[in-house]
N, C-alpha and C positions, 0 to 999 in steps of 0.2 A: 444219510446224504439228503433225504428229502427235507429234513429240519434245517440243514445247512443252506439249501437253496431257498427255503422259506424265510430264513433270516436275511440272506443276501437281498431277496426280493423286498423285504420290509425295509431294510436300510436304504435300498435304491429308491423306493417310493418316498422315504422321509427326505432324501436328498432332493428329489424332484419337487417335493412340497416346499422345501426351504428355498430352492432356486425361484419357484413361482411366487412365493411371498416376496422375495428380494426384488424380483422383476416388477412386482405390482406396486412398489414403493417409489415415489418420485425422489430422486437424489438431489436435494437442495444443496446449494454450495454453502449457504451460511447457516450458523447454528443458533442464531438469536431469534428466529421467527416465533418460536414458542413463548418467548418472554413478552410477546404482545398480549398474551392471555387468551381467553376464549369467551365467546358469547353463548350463553344458554338460552335457547328459545324453543317453545313448544310448537309442535305442528300436529294439529288434530288429524289431518289427512294421513300422516305418517303412522299414526296409531290405527286408523281405520283400515288401511291396507296391509297392516300387519308387519310393518318394518321396524317399529319400535314399540316397546310395551307401554300400556297406559301409565301415565304419570312421569314418564321418562322424557327428557328434553334432548334436542339436538345440541351438540357442542361444535361450534364453528370457530375455527382459528385462522390465523393469517395465511397458513399453508393452504387451507381450503379455498380462501379468496384467491390465492395464487393459481390454483388448478382452474378456478372459474375464469380468471382474467387471462390466464396463460403465462403469467409472470408475476413477480412481487416487485413492484416499482413504488416510488414515492406516492403516486395516485392511489394504488391499491392499498397500501399501508394506511394512508390518510382516510380513505373511505372506510376502512375497518375500524380504525380508532374513533372516528367521528360518530359512526353508527353505534358503536359500543357505548359511548358517552350519552348519545341521544336516547338510546333505549333505557339506560339506567335512569336518566332524568324523567322519562315517561312513566315507567313502571316501578321504580323504587326497588323494593325487596321482592316484588312480584316478578315471576318469570314472564317476559314478553311472549306474545303468541302470534304465530303467523295467521294471516286472515283478518287480524284485528288492527292492523296498522296500514296507514296510507301515507304516501310521500309526495310532496310537491318540490320540483327542483327548478333552478334557473336553467336556461338553455346552455348547451355545450359544457355540461357538468359531468365528467367521467366518474365522479365519486357517486353519482346516483346509481350506476350500474351495480356498484358494490353493495350500496345500501338495499337496493331492491332484491339483489341475490340473498342477502342475509335475512330479510324480511319475507322471503318467499313470494315476492311479487315477479312473476314471470313476465318477461317482456312482450311475449305474444301468448294468447290463449285462444279457444275456439271462437271467441267473440271479437277477436282482433286485439288491438292494443289493451293493456290492462288498465282498468279504471282506477286502480289504486296507485298509479304512477302518473303524475301530472307534470307536464313541462309548462311553466308559467314565466313568460317574459318579464312580468312585473317584479320578479324576484331578483333581477340582475342588480347587483350592488352598484352604488354610485362610483366607488373607487375600484380600480382594477386590482387584481391579485387576491380577490376573495371568491370563494365558492359557497353557495347558500343552498340549504335544504330545510324543508318544514316537514316535521314527523307529527302525525296525529294518531291518537288512540281512537279507533272507530267506535269503541264501546262507551267511552267517557266523553269524547270530544276534547280531551287534553292535548295541547300542542306545544312543541318546542321548536325554536329556530336555531339550527345548527350551522355554524359558519367555520370554514377552513380558511386560514389566512396563509396562503402559500408563499407569500412574499417573505415571511419570516423563516422559511425553510430553504428557498432557493437562493443560495449564495451566488452573487453575480459572477464571480470568478469561475465557479463550477459550472454554471449554466453556459458561460462562454466556451469553456473547454468541451462540454458536451455537444454543443453546436458544431464545433471544429471536427470532433469525431464523427458525428452524423454526416457532415459534408463529405468526409473521407469514405464513409460507407456508401453514400449516394453515388460517389464518383468511382466506386470500386477499387479504392486505394487502401482500404483499411486492412491492417495485418493482424496477427494474433495478439500482439502487444496493445494495439489500439483497442481491440475487443476487451481485453483484460482491464485496461485503465478505464474505459468508459463504464464498465460494469462496477468497478470499484467506486467511481464517482456516484452512480445511482444508489448503490448499496449503502454508502456512507450517509446519504440523505434518508434512506429507509431506517437505518439504525438510529439516527437522530430523532426521527418522528417517533419510533417505538420506545426507545430507552432514555433519551434525553430531550424531551420535548420541550422546546422553548415556551416561555410564557406567551399567551396570546395566539398560539397557533390554532387551538380549538376553542370555540366559544359556543356553548349550548345554554340558552336561557328560555324561560317560559314565553309563550307567544299567545296572545289572546285576540289581537286584532285581525289576524290574516283570515281571509276567506278563500277556500279552495274554488277554482273556477267551476261553473255549473256542470261541466261535462265530467267532472270528477266525482260527482255525487251519485 
């Protein structure tokens, strides 16, 4: 009888553990997020505090970005894909390393939040705003519809200019439909069908960015003439 109780208790604990693991996982509606791939990046502090083994890298995917931003939208997906390309251009076959990267961004660029998260640049630290994330009004492009970031390797000084051309993703008809749904939400008139349809519109753009990226959406090129503002040094 004691053994039976022990077995029942063991099974019960395994069930609780399984439930706990299930509850700990975010239930994303879409199944293509993993196809965006992963960014491998080293973090010396993660090794120092004992959270990863020496020589191991962090693996950051689009779902991780979604947890950071609170959702996976075209901006989150674009920030992930653009940062992935920029780090590849900067480091080649080497693993990028947090603490050795700094970023300059044009104002009002939500992709910068994603890039900073991936590169381990916290928005605030004990000294105030992070010196490795600089907002530079001079980076604002002449033509609307583009978002600009400069990535620099602090150890070598190598830089790349990373540009996201959102005009190639934002279909005018879809944008018009999204604005109509947003108006319904603001007026408190949106129903379950409206929520579903607006979500489908957003996720169709995310899927296009991740799986069927049109030519010219992302442009990452070497940059030699840019100078970070003095406060970023």
